[in-house]
C-alpha positions in Angstrom: -22.6 11.3 -24.3 -19.9 11.0 -21.7 -17.5 13.8 -21.2 -13.8 13.4 -22.9 -10.8 13.0 -21.0 -10.0 16.7 -21.6 -13.0 17.6 -20.4 -13.0 15.7 -17.2 -9.3 16.6 -16.7 -10.1 20.2 -17.0 -13.1 20.0 -14.5 -10.9 18.3 -11.9 -8.4 20.5 -12.0 -10.9 23.3 -11.2 -11.7 21.7 -7.8 -10.2 22.6 -4.9 -7.4 20.4 -3.6 -9.4 18.3 -1.1 -12.1 17.6 -3.6 -9.8 17.0 -6.2 -7.8 14.4 -3.9 -11.4 13.0 -2.9 -12.3 12.6 -6.9 -9.0 11.0 -7.6 -9.2 8.4 -4.6 -12.5 7.4 -5.9 -11.3 6.9 -9.1 -8.4 5.0 -8.0 -10.6 2.7 -5.8 -12.9 2.0 -8.9 -9.8 0.3 -10.5 -9.1 -2.0 -7.7 -10.3 -5.8 -8.1 -11.9 -5.7 -4.7 -15.2 -4.1 -4.2 -16.2 -2.6 -0.9 -18.2 -5.5 0.2 -15.0 -7.7 -0.1 -13.0 -5.1 2.1 -14.1 -6.6 5.3 -12.8 -10.3 4.1 -9.4 -8.4 2.9 -9.3 -6.9 6.5 -9.6 -10.0 8.2 -7.2 -11.8 6.3 -4.6 -9.4 7.0 -5.3 -9.4 10.7 -5.0 -13.3 10.5 -1.5 -12.6 8.7 -0.3 -10.3 11.3 -1.4 -12.5 14.3 0.2 -15.5 12.5 3.6 -13.5 12.1 3.3 -12.3 15.6 3.0 -15.7 17.2 5.6 -17.1 14.9 8.2 -14.2 16.2 6.7 -14.7 19.8 7.4 -18.5 19.9 10.8 -18.2 18.0 14.1 -18.5 19.1 15.1 -16.6 16.1 16.9 -13.3 17.5 15.4 -10.0 16.2 17.4 -7.5 14.1 17.3 -3.8 14.7 15.9 -2.2 11.7 18.8 0.2 10.9 21.3 -2.7 11.4 19.4 -4.8 8.6 19.1 -2.0 6.4 22.8 -1.6 6.6 23.3 -5.2 6.0 21.4 -5.2 3.0 23.1 -2.0 1.4 26.4 -3.4 2.1 25.0 -6.9 0.0 24.0 -4.6 -2.8 27.3 -2.5 -2.9 29.5 -5.6 -2.7 27.1 -7.2 -5.7 27.7 -4.0 -8.0 31.3 -3.9 -7.7 
């Protein structure tokens, strides 16, 4: 018979912090729809997306905006909208 949630929680909390973190990370990964075999495909898709975005930025005449300036603009829009 499988242990109940209370027993598992008690055992988890009895572990050293680094062991607890490892168990929790493994548990969280088990909830993902993507298994380890598909992770290579996911990584490749992200690399392709990053390359696409960099290429778009490099080939574009659109000026870049400093991150702090962009955040300030967004905050100003939010403040104006809340009034």
